[in-house]
Structure formats: C-alpha cells, structure tokens
A tleap script that builds the chain and sets N, CA, C and O, in Angstrom:
source leaprc.protein.ff14SB
mol = sequence {
  NMET TYR TYR ALA ASN PHE LEU SER SER PRO
  GLU GLY TYR PHE GLN THR VAL VAL CYS ASN
  ALA PRO GLU PHE ALA LYS THR VAL VAL ASN
  HIE ASP LEU HIE TYR ILE SER TRP ASP THR
  PRO PRO LYS GLN HIE PRO HIE VAL LEU THR
  LEU ASN ASP SER ASP LYS MET VAL GLN SER
  ASN ALA ALA PHE ALA ARG LYS PHE ASN GLN
  ASP ASP PRO MET LEU ASP LYS ILE ASP LYS
  GLU LEU LEU ASP ARG GLU LYS GLY SER PHE
  THR PRO GLY ALA TRP CYS SER GLY GLU PRO
  LYS CYS SER GLU VAL GLY ASP MET ASN LYS
  ILE LYS PRO GLY PRO GLY ALA GLU ARG LEU
  ARG GLN LEU ILE ALA LYS LEU ALA ALA LYS
  ALA THR LEU SER ARG ASP ARG CYS CLYS
}
set mol.1.N position { 26.947 151.218 82.872 }
set mol.1.CA position { 26.434 150.524 81.710 }
set mol.1.C position { 27.604 149.907 80.940 }
set mol.1.O position { 28.664 150.519 80.814 }
set mol.2.N position { 27.408 148.730 80.442 }
set mol.2.CA position { 28.463 147.970 79.771 }
set mol.2.C position { 29.066 148.715 78.584 }
set mol.2.O position { 30.274 148.628 78.364 }
set mol.3.N position { 28.264 149.441 77.818 }
set mol.3.CA position { 28.749 150.070 76.597 }
set mol.3.C position { 29.432 151.420 76.805 }
set mol.3.O position { 29.871 152.028 75.829 }
set mol.4.N position { 29.535 151.905 78.024 }
set mol.4.CA position { 30.232 153.169 78.263 }
set mol.4.C position { 31.691 153.013 77.845 }
set mol.4.O position { 32.362 152.064 78.251 }
set mol.5.N position { 32.171 153.937 77.043 }
set mol.5.CA position { 33.561 153.934 76.566 }
set mol.5.C position { 33.935 152.655 75.822 }
set mol.5.O position { 35.083 152.216 75.885 }
set mol.6.N position { 32.985 152.062 75.126 }
set mol.6.CA position { 33.218 150.801 74.424 }
set mol.6.C position { 32.734 150.944 72.988 }
set mol.6.O position { 31.582 151.308 72.754 }
set mol.7.N position { 33.600 150.662 72.033 }
set mol.7.CA position { 33.216 150.718 70.632 }
set mol.7.C position { 32.439 149.451 70.295 }
set mol.7.O position { 32.935 148.339 70.483 }
set mol.8.N position { 31.223 149.626 69.798 }
set mol.8.CA position { 30.374 148.468 69.552 }
set mol.8.C position { 29.620 148.618 68.248 }
set mol.8.O position { 29.358 149.725 67.777 }
set mol.9.N position { 29.278 147.480 67.679 }
set mol.9.CA position { 28.421 147.514 66.505 }
set mol.9.C position { 26.999 147.843 66.952 }
set mol.9.O position { 26.603 147.473 68.057 }
set mol.10.N position { 26.234 148.524 66.121 }
set mol.10.CA position { 24.913 148.999 66.525 }
set mol.10.C position { 23.896 147.909 66.824 }
set mol.10.O position { 22.948 148.156 67.569 }
set mol.11.N position { 24.062 146.695 66.263 }
set mol.11.CA position { 23.019 145.700 66.497 }
set mol.11.C position { 22.958 145.210 67.933 }
set mol.11.O position { 21.953 144.618 68.328 }
set mol.12.N position { 23.978 145.432 68.716 }
set mol.12.CA position { 23.935 145.044 70.121 }
set mol.12.C position { 23.623 146.192 71.052 }
set mol.12.O position { 23.142 145.979 72.165 }
set mol.13.N position { 23.889 147.393 70.616 }
set mol.13.CA position { 23.743 148.558 71.487 }
set mol.13.C position { 22.293 148.822 71.878 }
set mol.13.O position { 21.983 148.931 73.064 }
set mol.14.N position { 21.409 148.927 70.902 }
set mol.14.CA position { 20.018 149.288 71.171 }
set mol.14.C position { 19.353 148.297 72.124 }
set mol.14.O position { 18.672 148.701 73.067 }
set mol.15.N position { 19.549 147.001 71.880 }
set mol.15.CA position { 18.933 145.997 72.743 }
set mol.15.C position { 19.460 146.106 74.168 }
set mol.15.O position { 18.705 145.919 75.122 }
set mol.16.N position { 20.742 146.405 74.322 }
set mol.16.CA position { 21.320 146.536 75.657 }
set mol.16.C position { 20.726 147.722 76.395 }
set mol.16.O position { 20.412 147.626 77.581 }
set mol.17.N position { 20.573 148.837 75.700 }
set mol.17.CA position { 19.981 150.024 76.327 }
set mol.17.C position { 18.543 149.727 76.745 }
set mol.17.O position { 18.151 150.032 77.871 }
set mol.18.N position { 17.762 149.141 75.856 }
set mol.18.CA position { 16.358 148.849 76.159 }
set mol.18.C position { 16.244 147.826 77.285 }
set mol.18.O position { 15.394 147.974 78.162 }
set mol.19.N position { 17.079 146.799 77.276 }
set mol.19.CA position { 17.025 145.779 78.327 }
set mol.19.C position { 17.425 146.339 79.692 }
set mol.19.O position { 17.035 145.792 80.724 }
set mol.20.N position { 18.189 147.408 79.704 }
set mol.20.CA position { 18.592 148.017 80.968 }
set mol.20.C position { 17.660 149.136 81.414 }
set mol.20.O position { 17.901 149.764 82.445 }
set mol.21.N position { 16.616 149.392 80.664 }
set mol.21.CA position { 15.612 150.384 81.046 }
set mol.21.C position { 14.472 149.643 81.740 }
set mol.21.O position { 13.778 148.854 81.100 }
set mol.22.N position { 14.264 149.882 83.038 }
set mol.22.CA position { 13.246 149.137 83.790 }
set mol.22.C position { 11.863 149.149 83.143 }
set mol.22.O position { 11.131 148.163 83.234 }
set mol.23.N position { 11.497 150.251 82.491 }
set mol.23.CA position { 10.155 150.324 81.904 }
set mol.23.C position { 9.995 149.442 80.662 }
set mol.23.O position { 8.868 149.204 80.229 }
set mol.24.N position { 11.089 148.954 80.082 }
set mol.24.CA position { 11.012 148.107 78.890 }
set mol.24.C position { 11.508 146.684 79.111 }
set mol.24.O position { 11.134 145.783 78.360 }
set mol.25.N position { 12.325 146.465 80.107 }
set mol.25.CA position { 13.022 145.187 80.276 }
set mol.25.C position { 12.094 143.975 80.306 }
set mol.25.O position { 12.470 142.905 79.827 }
set mol.26.N position { 10.905 144.121 80.852 }
set mol.26.CA position { 9.995 142.969 80.962 }
set mol.26.C position { 9.161 142.745 79.704 }
set mol.26.O position { 8.402 141.780 79.628 }
set mol.27.N position { 9.298 143.629 78.718 }
set mol.27.CA position { 8.502 143.484 77.497 }
set mol.27.C position { 9.348 143.240 76.254 }
set mol.27.O position { 8.804 143.087 75.160 }
set mol.28.N position { 10.655 143.202 76.401 }
set mol.28.CA position { 11.553 143.040 75.258 }
set mol.28.C position { 11.803 141.558 74.991 }
set mol.28.O position { 12.086 140.792 75.913 }
set mol.29.N position { 11.698 141.165 73.735 }
set mol.29.CA position { 12.013 139.803 73.328 }
set mol.29.C position { 13.510 139.754 73.020 }
set mol.29.O position { 14.046 140.643 72.359 }
set mol.30.N position { 14.167 138.721 73.499 }
set mol.30.CA position { 15.614 138.604 73.381 }
set mol.30.C position { 16.025 138.101 71.990 }
set mol.30.O position { 16.438 136.952 71.830 }
set mol.31.N position { 15.904 138.981 70.990 }
set mol.31.CA position { 16.291 138.642 69.619 }
set mol.31.C position { 16.483 139.947 68.858 }
set mol.31.O position { 15.669 140.860 68.994 }
set mol.32.N position { 17.529 140.054 68.069 }
set mol.32.CA position { 17.766 141.306 67.344 }
set mol.32.C position { 17.404 141.236 65.857 }
set mol.32.O position { 17.767 142.128 65.091 }
set mol.33.N position { 16.696 140.190 65.448 }
set mol.33.CA position { 16.206 140.004 64.085 }
set mol.33.C position { 17.321 139.896 63.047 }
set mol.33.O position { 17.091 140.136 61.862 }
set mol.34.N position { 18.531 139.534 63.488 }
set mol.34.CA position { 19.679 139.369 62.600 }
set mol.34.C position { 19.972 137.889 62.359 }
set mol.34.O position { 19.831 137.059 63.257 }
set mol.35.N position { 20.376 137.579 61.143 }
set mol.35.CA position { 20.949 136.271 60.864 }
set mol.35.C position { 22.458 136.453 60.898 }
set mol.35.O position { 23.027 137.161 60.067 }
set mol.36.N position { 23.093 135.818 61.853 }
set mol.36.CA position { 24.541 135.866 61.987 }
set mol.36.C position { 25.025 134.435 62.147 }
set mol.36.O position { 24.532 133.695 62.998 }
set mol.37.N position { 25.976 134.054 61.339 }
set mol.37.CA position { 26.528 132.706 61.395 }
set mol.37.C position { 27.931 132.779 61.988 }
set mol.37.O position { 28.747 133.609 61.589 }
set mol.38.N position { 28.195 131.899 62.945 }
set mol.38.CA position { 29.509 131.872 63.593 }
set mol.38.C position { 30.255 130.618 63.180 }
set mol.38.O position { 29.654 129.562 62.984 }
set mol.39.N position { 31.552 130.738 63.049 }
set mol.39.CA position { 32.386 129.582 62.754 }
set mol.39.C position { 32.422 128.664 63.973 }
set mol.39.O position { 32.080 129.078 65.081 }
set mol.40.N position { 32.840 127.412 63.759 }
set mol.40.CA position { 32.998 126.462 64.852 }
set mol.40.C position { 34.456 126.040 64.905 }
set mol.40.O position { 34.956 125.442 63.952 }
set mol.41.N position { 35.143 126.336 65.986 }
set mol.41.CA position { 34.728 127.125 67.142 }
set mol.41.C position { 34.589 128.598 66.755 }
set mol.41.O position { 35.178 129.043 65.770 }
set mol.42.N position { 33.808 129.353 67.535 }
set mol.42.CA position { 33.590 130.766 67.205 }
set mol.42.C position { 34.891 131.557 67.198 }
set mol.42.O position { 35.784 131.330 68.014 }
set mol.43.N position { 34.971 132.472 66.273 }
set mol.43.CA position { 36.116 133.376 66.187 }
set mol.43.C position { 35.683 134.748 66.695 }
set mol.43.O position { 34.549 134.918 67.142 }
set mol.44.N position { 36.571 135.710 66.629 }
set mol.44.CA position { 36.261 137.047 67.133 }
set mol.44.C position { 35.137 137.710 66.336 }
set mol.44.O position { 34.339 138.463 66.896 }
set mol.45.N position { 35.072 137.434 65.041 }
set mol.45.CA position { 34.065 138.046 64.179 }
set mol.45.C position { 33.194 136.956 63.559 }
set mol.45.O position { 33.626 135.808 63.450 }
set mol.46.N position { 31.964 137.305 63.148 }
set mol.46.CA position { 31.085 136.314 62.525 }
set mol.46.C position { 31.661 135.771 61.225 }
set mol.46.O position { 32.531 136.374 60.596 }
set mol.47.N position { 31.143 134.614 60.852 }
set mol.47.CA position { 31.456 133.988 59.569 }
set mol.47.C position { 30.987 134.932 58.456 }
set mol.47.O position { 29.898 135.498 58.548 }
set mol.48.N position { 31.785 135.104 57.427 }
set mol.48.CA position { 31.397 135.934 56.287 }
set mol.48.C position { 30.426 135.126 55.430 }
set mol.48.O position { 30.758 134.034 54.968 }
set mol.49.N position { 29.233 135.664 55.222 }
set mol.49.CA position { 28.198 134.959 54.470 }
set mol.49.C position { 28.505 134.976 52.976 }
set mol.49.O position { 28.967 135.976 52.426 }
set mol.50.N position { 28.235 133.837 52.334 }
set mol.50.CA position { 28.438 133.689 50.896 }
set mol.50.C position { 27.187 133.057 50.293 }
set mol.50.O position { 26.207 132.817 50.998 }
set mol.51.N position { 27.224 132.790 49.000 }
set mol.51.CA position { 26.089 132.141 48.341 }
set mol.51.C position { 25.743 130.807 48.990 }
set mol.51.O position { 24.583 130.397 48.961 }
set mol.52.N position { 26.711 130.128 49.569 }
set mol.52.CA position { 26.456 128.848 50.241 }
set mol.52.C position { 25.562 129.004 51.465 }
set mol.52.O position { 24.962 128.028 51.914 }
set mol.53.N position { 25.465 130.200 52.005 }
set mol.53.CA position { 24.667 130.454 53.206 }
set mol.53.C position { 23.267 130.975 52.892 }
set mol.53.O position { 22.469 131.178 53.807 }
set mol.54.N position { 22.957 131.195 51.624 }
set mol.54.CA position { 21.713 131.890 51.277 }
set mol.54.C position { 20.455 131.159 51.730 }
set mol.54.O position { 19.534 131.800 52.237 }
set mol.55.N position { 20.386 129.855 51.567 }
set mol.55.CA position { 19.175 129.126 51.976 }
set mol.55.C position { 18.933 129.241 53.476 }
set mol.55.O position { 17.813 129.526 53.900 }
set mol.56.N position { 19.969 129.023 54.283 }
set mol.56.CA position { 19.818 129.127 55.738 }
set mol.56.C position { 19.433 130.541 56.144 }
set mol.56.O position { 18.618 130.731 57.046 }
set mol.57.N position { 20.015 131.528 55.485 }
set mol.57.CA position { 19.714 132.915 55.810 }
set mol.57.C position { 18.235 133.218 55.552 }
set mol.57.O position { 17.564 133.795 56.408 }
set mol.58.N position { 17.731 132.839 54.396 }
set mol.58.CA position { 16.332 133.102 54.058 }
set mol.58.C position { 15.405 132.319 54.981 }
set mol.58.O position { 14.399 132.857 55.443 }
set mol.59.N position { 15.730 131.052 55.257 }
set mol.59.CA position { 14.891 130.221 56.122 }
set mol.59.C position { 14.849 130.727 57.560 }
set mol.59.O position { 13.928 130.389 58.304 }
set mol.60.N position { 15.829 131.528 57.961 }
set mol.60.CA position { 15.827 132.075 59.323 }
set mol.60.C position { 14.724 133.110 59.511 }
set mol.60.O position { 14.339 133.406 60.643 }
set mol.61.N position { 14.209 133.666 58.408 }
set mol.61.CA position { 13.184 134.712 58.420 }
set mol.61.C position { 13.660 136.023 59.037 }
set mol.61.O position { 12.845 136.915 59.273 }
set mol.62.N position { 14.940 136.163 59.301 }
set mol.62.CA position { 15.472 137.380 59.912 }
set mol.62.C position { 15.388 138.555 58.936 }
set mol.62.O position { 15.496 138.387 57.722 }
set mol.63.N position { 15.195 139.737 59.497 }
set mol.63.CA position { 15.091 140.948 58.683 }
set mol.63.C position { 16.454 141.462 58.236 }
set mol.63.O position { 16.563 142.157 57.226 }
set mol.64.N position { 17.481 141.119 58.986 }
set mol.64.CA position { 18.827 141.625 58.718 }
set mol.64.C position { 19.815 140.465 58.732 }
set mol.64.O position { 19.539 139.406 59.296 }
set mol.65.N position { 20.961 140.676 58.107 }
set mol.65.CA position { 22.006 139.648 58.114 }
set mol.65.C position { 23.366 140.327 58.071 }
set mol.65.O position { 23.511 141.452 57.593 }
set mol.66.N position { 24.343 139.620 58.578 }
set mol.66.CA position { 25.725 140.080 58.475 }
set mol.66.C position { 26.621 138.887 58.678 }
set mol.66.O position { 26.204 137.952 59.361 }
set mol.67.N position { 27.659 138.853 58.210 }
set mol.67.CA position { 28.630 139.771 57.693 }
set mol.67.C position { 28.881 139.386 56.245 }
set mol.67.O position { 28.982 138.202 55.924 }
set mol.68.N position { 28.981 140.375 55.374 }
set mol.68.CA position { 29.217 140.154 53.952 }
set mol.68.C position { 30.508 140.845 53.534 }
set mol.68.O position { 30.885 141.880 54.085 }
set mol.69.N position { 31.168 140.258 52.559 }
set mol.69.CA position { 32.294 140.943 51.936 }
set mol.69.C position { 31.757 141.962 50.940 }
set mol.69.O position { 30.698 141.763 50.346 }
set mol.70.N position { 32.487 143.039 50.765 }
set mol.70.CA position { 32.097 144.069 49.811 }
set mol.70.C position { 32.025 143.472 48.411 }
set mol.70.O position { 32.902 142.712 48.001 }
set mol.71.N position { 30.964 143.826 47.683 }
set mol.71.CA position { 30.758 143.384 46.295 }
set mol.71.C position { 30.646 141.871 46.139 }
set mol.71.O position { 30.897 141.346 45.054 }
set mol.72.N position { 30.276 141.166 47.197 }
set mol.72.CA position { 30.118 139.715 47.122 }
set mol.72.C position { 28.883 139.376 46.285 }
set mol.72.O position { 27.890 140.100 46.351 }
set mol.73.N position { 28.918 138.297 45.500 }
set mol.73.CA position { 27.753 137.881 44.715 }
set mol.73.C position { 26.501 137.649 45.573 }
set mol.73.O position { 25.382 137.752 45.071 }
set mol.74.N position { 26.682 137.344 46.837 }
set mol.74.CA position { 25.539 137.157 47.742 }
set mol.74.C position { 24.700 138.436 47.817 }
set mol.74.O position { 23.473 138.363 47.885 }
set mol.75.N position { 25.336 139.589 47.804 }
set mol.75.CA position { 24.610 140.858 47.861 }
set mol.75.C position { 23.775 141.063 46.600 }
set mol.75.O position { 22.662 141.585 46.673 }
set mol.76.N position { 24.296 140.663 45.457 }
set mol.76.CA position { 23.532 140.743 44.209 }
set mol.76.C position { 22.330 139.805 44.254 }
set mol.76.O position { 21.249 140.151 43.778 }
set mol.77.N position { 22.519 138.622 44.824 }
set mol.77.CA position { 21.420 137.653 44.948 }
set mol.77.C position { 20.317 138.216 45.850 }
set mol.77.O position { 19.134 138.082 45.538 }
set mol.78.N position { 20.698 138.842 46.961 }
set mol.78.CA position { 19.718 139.455 47.864 }
set mol.78.C position { 18.942 140.540 47.126 }
set mol.78.O position { 17.714 140.589 47.193 }
set mol.79.N position { 19.661 141.405 46.424 }
set mol.79.CA position { 18.996 142.471 45.670 }
set mol.79.C position { 17.999 141.911 44.665 }
set mol.79.O position { 16.856 142.362 44.597 }
set mol.80.N position { 18.431 140.939 43.894 }
set mol.80.CA position { 17.600 140.417 42.807 }
set mol.80.C position { 16.452 139.548 43.308 }
set mol.80.O position { 15.301 139.756 42.922 }
set mol.81.N position { 16.757 138.572 44.168 }
set mol.81.CA position { 15.755 137.571 44.537 }
set mol.81.C position { 14.897 137.958 45.739 }
set mol.81.O position { 13.720 137.601 45.792 }
set mol.82.N position { 15.461 138.673 46.695 }
set mol.82.CA position { 14.684 139.019 47.888 }
set mol.82.C position { 14.065 140.408 47.802 }
set mol.82.O position { 12.940 140.621 48.254 }
set mol.83.N position { 14.794 141.344 47.227 }
set mol.83.CA position { 14.314 142.723 47.171 }
set mol.83.C position { 13.737 143.106 45.814 }
set mol.83.O position { 13.192 144.199 45.658 }
set mol.84.N position { 13.852 142.211 44.826 }
set mol.84.CA position { 13.370 142.479 43.470 }
set mol.84.C position { 13.941 143.800 42.954 }
set mol.84.O position { 13.251 144.587 42.306 }
set mol.85.N position { 15.208 144.017 43.256 }
set mol.85.CA position { 15.862 145.283 42.944 }
set mol.85.C position { 16.884 145.086 41.835 }
set mol.85.O position { 17.701 144.167 41.883 }
set mol.86.N position { 16.828 145.950 40.847 }
set mol.86.CA position { 17.807 145.924 39.764 }
set mol.86.C position { 19.087 146.598 40.233 }
set mol.86.O position { 19.049 147.458 41.113 }
set mol.87.N position { 20.208 146.219 39.658 }
set mol.87.CA position { 21.502 146.802 40.019 }
set mol.87.C position { 21.462 148.323 39.840 }
set mol.87.O position { 21.068 148.822 38.786 }
set mol.88.N position { 21.872 149.048 40.877 }
set mol.88.CA position { 21.912 150.505 40.822 }
set mol.88.C position { 20.560 151.168 40.966 }
set mol.88.O position { 20.433 152.373 40.748 }
set mol.89.N position { 19.543 150.395 41.332 }
set mol.89.CA position { 18.191 150.930 41.450 }
set mol.89.C position { 17.733 150.851 42.900 }
set mol.89.O position { 18.541 150.609 43.796 }
set mol.90.N position { 16.471 151.051 43.126 }
set mol.90.CA position { 15.896 150.963 44.458 }
set mol.90.C position { 14.898 149.818 44.501 }
set mol.90.O position { 14.508 149.276 43.467 }
set mol.91.N position { 14.493 149.462 45.700 }
set mol.91.CA position { 13.525 148.386 45.869 }
set mol.91.C position { 12.136 148.897 45.500 }
set mol.91.O position { 11.650 149.854 46.101 }
set mol.92.N position { 11.497 148.270 44.522 }
set mol.92.CA position { 10.177 148.743 44.104 }
set mol.92.C position { 9.121 148.452 45.165 }
set mol.92.O position { 9.254 147.522 45.961 }
set mol.93.N position { 8.094 149.251 45.156 }
set mol.93.CA position { 6.980 149.051 46.073 }
set mol.93.C position { 5.687 148.915 45.291 }
set mol.93.O position { 5.684 148.948 44.060 }
set mol.94.N position { 4.589 148.762 46.018 }
set mol.94.CA position { 3.287 148.615 45.371 }
set mol.94.C position { 2.891 149.890 44.627 }
set mol.94.O position { 2.017 149.853 43.761 }
set mol.95.N position { 3.517 151.003 44.951 }
set mol.95.CA position { 3.228 152.287 44.311 }
set mol.95.C position { 3.861 152.416 42.932 }
set mol.95.O position { 3.545 153.350 42.195 }
set mol.96.N position { 4.749 151.494 42.570 }
set mol.96.CA position { 5.403 151.549 41.258 }
set mol.96.C position { 4.395 151.266 40.156 }
set mol.96.O position { 3.534 150.396 40.292 }
set mol.97.N position { 4.514 152.008 39.068 }
set mol.97.CA position { 3.697 151.700 37.900 }
set mol.97.C position { 4.483 152.076 36.654 }
set mol.97.O position { 5.578 152.631 36.734 }
set mol.98.N position { 3.911 151.768 35.523 }
set mol.98.CA position { 4.545 152.112 34.258 }
set mol.98.C position { 5.504 151.051 33.769 }
set mol.98.O position { 5.913 150.156 34.508 }
set mol.99.N position { 5.848 151.177 32.504 }
set mol.99.CA position { 6.845 150.318 31.862 }
set mol.99.C position { 7.882 151.221 31.238 }
set mol.99.O position { 7.514 152.142 30.509 }
set mol.100.N position { 9.158 151.004 31.485 }
set mol.100.CA position { 9.698 149.958 32.338 }
set mol.100.C position { 9.269 150.130 33.796 }
set mol.100.O position { 8.794 151.185 34.215 }
set mol.101.N position { 9.459 149.048 34.543 }
set mol.101.CA position { 9.030 148.965 35.936 }
set mol.101.C position { 9.422 150.216 36.722 }
set mol.101.O position { 10.575 150.645 36.695 }
set mol.102.N position { 8.456 150.785 37.412 }
set mol.102.CA position { 8.637 151.955 38.288 }
set mol.102.C position { 9.059 153.213 37.536 }
set mol.102.O position { 9.671 154.107 38.121 }
set mol.103.N position { 8.744 153.289 36.267 }
set mol.103.CA position { 9.067 154.507 35.525 }
set mol.103.C position { 8.064 155.615 35.830 }
set mol.103.O position { 8.291 156.777 35.493 }
set mol.104.N position { 6.957 155.248 36.470 }
set mol.104.CA position { 5.945 156.216 36.894 }
set mol.104.C position { 5.597 155.948 38.348 }
set mol.104.O position { 5.687 154.821 38.835 }
set mol.105.N position { 5.198 157.013 39.026 }
set mol.105.CA position { 4.779 156.881 40.422 }
set mol.105.C position { 3.264 156.750 40.441 }
set mol.105.O position { 2.540 157.620 39.957 }
set mol.106.N position { 2.804 155.647 41.007 }
set mol.106.CA position { 1.374 155.424 41.124 }
set mol.106.C position { 0.859 155.975 42.446 }
set mol.106.O position { 1.262 157.059 42.867 }
set mol.107.N position { -0.017 155.245 43.090 }
set mol.107.CA position { -0.613 155.649 44.365 }
set mol.107.C position { 0.427 155.548 45.474 }
set mol.107.O position { 0.825 154.448 45.858 }
set mol.108.N position { 0.868 156.695 45.988 }
set mol.108.CA position { 1.904 156.737 47.027 }
set mol.108.C position { 1.442 156.102 48.339 }
set mol.108.O position { 2.275 155.737 49.168 }
set mol.109.N position { 0.143 155.967 48.538 }
set mol.109.CA position { -0.387 155.394 49.776 }
set mol.109.C position { -0.614 153.893 49.682 }
set mol.109.O position { -1.053 153.269 50.648 }
set mol.110.N position { -0.325 153.321 48.550 }
set mol.110.CA position { -0.549 151.891 48.348 }
set mol.110.C position { 0.596 151.095 48.965 }
set mol.110.O position { 1.764 151.297 48.631 }
set mol.111.N position { 0.246 150.206 49.853 }
set mol.111.CA position { 1.228 149.347 50.509 }
set mol.111.C position { 0.804 147.904 50.289 }
set mol.111.O position { -0.342 147.534 50.542 }
set mol.112.N position { 1.729 147.107 49.823 }
set mol.112.CA position { 1.451 145.691 49.601 }
set mol.112.C position { 2.651 144.906 50.110 }
set mol.112.O position { 3.705 144.903 49.474 }
set mol.113.N position { 2.502 144.239 51.254 }
set mol.113.CA position { 3.622 143.457 51.791 }
set mol.113.C position { 4.036 142.357 50.820 }
set mol.113.O position { 3.199 141.703 50.199 }
set mol.114.N position { 5.332 142.173 50.707 }
set mol.114.CA position { 5.871 141.137 49.836 }
set mol.114.C position { 6.228 139.895 50.625 }
set mol.114.O position { 5.903 139.799 51.808 }
set mol.115.N position { 6.891 138.943 49.988 }
set mol.115.CA position { 7.258 137.690 50.652 }
set mol.115.C position { 8.161 137.899 51.870 }
set mol.115.O position { 8.073 137.145 52.840 }
set mol.116.N position { 9.018 138.905 51.830 }
set mol.116.CA position { 9.892 139.189 52.975 }
set mol.116.C position { 9.097 139.606 54.195 }
set mol.116.O position { 9.454 139.256 55.320 }
set mol.117.N position { 8.022 140.350 53.983 }
set mol.117.CA position { 7.170 140.772 55.095 }
set mol.117.C position { 6.501 139.561 55.743 }
set mol.117.O position { 6.342 139.515 56.962 }
set mol.118.N position { 6.115 138.592 54.937 }
set mol.118.CA position { 5.501 137.375 55.479 }
set mol.118.C position { 6.521 136.568 56.277 }
set mol.118.O position { 6.195 136.032 57.337 }
set mol.119.N position { 7.753 136.478 55.776 }
set mol.119.CA position { 8.797 135.767 56.533 }
set mol.119.C position { 9.050 136.462 57.869 }
set mol.119.O position { 9.199 135.797 58.894 }
set mol.120.N position { 9.099 137.787 57.865 }
set mol.120.CA position { 9.312 138.542 59.098 }
set mol.120.C position { 8.136 138.358 60.055 }
set mol.120.O position { 8.337 138.235 61.263 }
set mol.121.N position { 6.906 138.340 59.524 }
set mol.121.CA position { 5.724 138.112 60.362 }
set mol.121.C position { 5.824 136.764 61.062 }
set mol.121.O position { 5.505 136.650 62.245 }
set mol.122.N position { 6.268 135.741 60.333 }
set mol.122.CA position { 6.411 134.408 60.918 }
set mol.122.C position { 7.448 134.404 62.038 }
set mol.122.O position { 7.229 133.795 63.085 }
set mol.123.N position { 8.565 135.075 61.824 }
set mol.123.CA position { 9.601 135.137 62.856 }
set mol.123.C position { 9.091 135.863 64.096 }
set mol.123.O position { 9.291 135.392 65.216 }
set mol.124.N position { 8.439 136.998 63.905 }
set mol.124.CA position { 7.947 137.765 65.052 }
set mol.124.C position { 6.874 136.983 65.803 }
set mol.124.O position { 6.845 137.009 67.033 }
set mol.125.N position { 5.996 136.291 65.088 }
set mol.125.CA position { 4.974 135.469 65.747 }
set mol.125.C position { 5.627 134.367 66.579 }
set mol.125.O position { 5.200 134.096 67.701 }
set mol.126.N position { 6.647 133.741 66.034 }
set mol.126.CA position { 7.366 132.681 66.756 }
set mol.126.C position { 8.045 133.252 68.000 }
set mol.126.O position { 7.983 132.654 69.075 }
set mol.127.N position { 8.693 134.406 67.854 }
set mol.127.CA position { 9.372 135.026 68.994 }
set mol.127.C position { 8.382 135.469 70.063 }
set mol.127.O position { 8.646 135.313 71.255 }
set mol.128.N position { 7.253 136.015 69.649 }
set mol.128.CA position { 6.244 136.466 70.611 }
set mol.128.C position { 5.660 135.286 71.377 }
set mol.128.O position { 5.387 135.391 72.572 }
set mol.129.N position { 5.471 134.166 70.693 }
set mol.129.CA position { 4.941 132.978 71.361 }
set mol.129.C position { 5.924 132.450 72.401 }
set mol.129.O position { 5.515 131.974 73.460 }
set mol.130.N position { 7.211 132.533 72.102 }
set mol.130.CA position { 8.239 132.064 73.031 }
set mol.130.C position { 8.531 133.073 74.134 }
set mol.130.O position { 9.138 132.719 75.145 }
set mol.131.N position { 8.112 134.320 73.960 }
set mol.131.CA position { 8.469 135.392 74.896 }
set mol.131.C position { 7.881 135.198 76.285 }
set mol.131.O position { 8.319 135.845 77.237 }
set mol.132.N position { 6.910 134.327 76.413 }
set mol.132.CA position { 6.342 134.087 77.734 }
set mol.132.C position { 7.325 133.354 78.630 }
set mol.132.O position { 7.170 133.342 79.852 }
set mol.133.N position { 8.332 132.745 78.028 }
set mol.133.CA position { 9.360 132.058 78.806 }
set mol.133.C position { 10.404 133.074 79.244 }
set mol.133.O position { 10.881 133.858 78.423 }
set mol.134.N position { 10.759 133.075 80.498 }
set mol.134.CA position { 11.675 134.091 81.018 }
set mol.134.C position { 13.041 134.057 80.344 }
set mol.134.O position { 13.708 135.090 80.277 }
set mol.135.N position { 13.472 132.920 79.850 }
set mol.135.CA position { 14.798 132.850 79.233 }
set mol.135.C position { 14.855 133.600 77.904 }
set mol.135.O position { 15.941 133.901 77.409 }
set mol.136.N position { 13.690 133.904 77.324 }
set mol.136.CA position { 13.653 134.628 76.063 }
set mol.136.C position { 13.454 136.128 76.253 }
set mol.136.O position { 13.137 136.846 75.305 }
set mol.137.N position { 13.639 136.582 77.462 }
set mol.137.CA position { 13.538 138.010 77.767 }
set mol.137.C position { 14.898 138.528 78.167 }
set mol.137.O position { 15.868 137.775 78.253 }
set mol.138.N position { 14.958 139.830 78.411 }
set mol.138.CA position { 16.213 140.430 78.879 }
set mol.138.C position { 16.619 139.785 80.186 }
set mol.138.O position { 15.777 139.454 81.020 }
set mol.139.N position { 17.910 139.611 80.352 }
set mol.139.CA position { 18.418 139.009 81.588 }
set mol.139.C position { 18.980 140.082 82.484 }
set mol.139.O position { 19.460 139.785 83.578 }
savepdb mol mol.pdb
quit
C-alpha cells in the first residue's frame, strides 16, 4: 500500500484505503469534499487561503477547506458568516433557545439544516450524477 511508512495528511489517507478495498472501490466517488487551492505552477504545499479566496471557497460547496494561517481573518469570517458562531463559542443548532442566543437548551432532537447543508447537498448531488463516469471513481 502506498501509505505504508509514509507520513501523510489525513484527507488523502482515508480515500486511498477505501479505494484499495475491493468491496468499496466501485462505489466510491473520487472527491474528498475539500476546497484546496494550488498556486500556478503548483508548489509542494497548497496555497494559503485568505479573505480573497472566500467567494471561490463558498461557491465550491465543499464541506472542508485548507490551508489557513493561524489566526487569519478568514477563519473569523468562516465562524461568523458560515457557522453563525461567535468568537470563543460553539456553532448554534436548531436546539438553541433563549436570549442571549443559546443561553438555554431547547429540544435536543430538533435538527434544522442550515445554508451550509444545502451547499453540501448540491455538491454531493453533482458528484453522484458524475459518478457514473469511470473517471470519477477510484482508479
């Protein structure tokens, strides 16, 4: 296996293991749901995402993104605009109630998908539609 004795980032490892398992290889869509931007020409590591990349990142509908610098303003923008999360807090859910926001726990079983869930649904639908093509499967 390619990853034996090889230090790797986790976003490539799982897909490689699944693609090399005969029982899954024909059902896996070749996409890791990450938004990663590469410099031109590509360098050893991905382009570090900044506020200038935010529109493309959101439009990609990807669930994950990398690479960010520590404490970059882009991370604050993601927290505030995409996750509706206050600094030092957690991402609120449909179970939040009370004022101030989430000061009380409401119905723990209440689930209400937000805009991010809809973007992810669109990406997965697009990938599933393309998955019938052999080039979009494990090689």
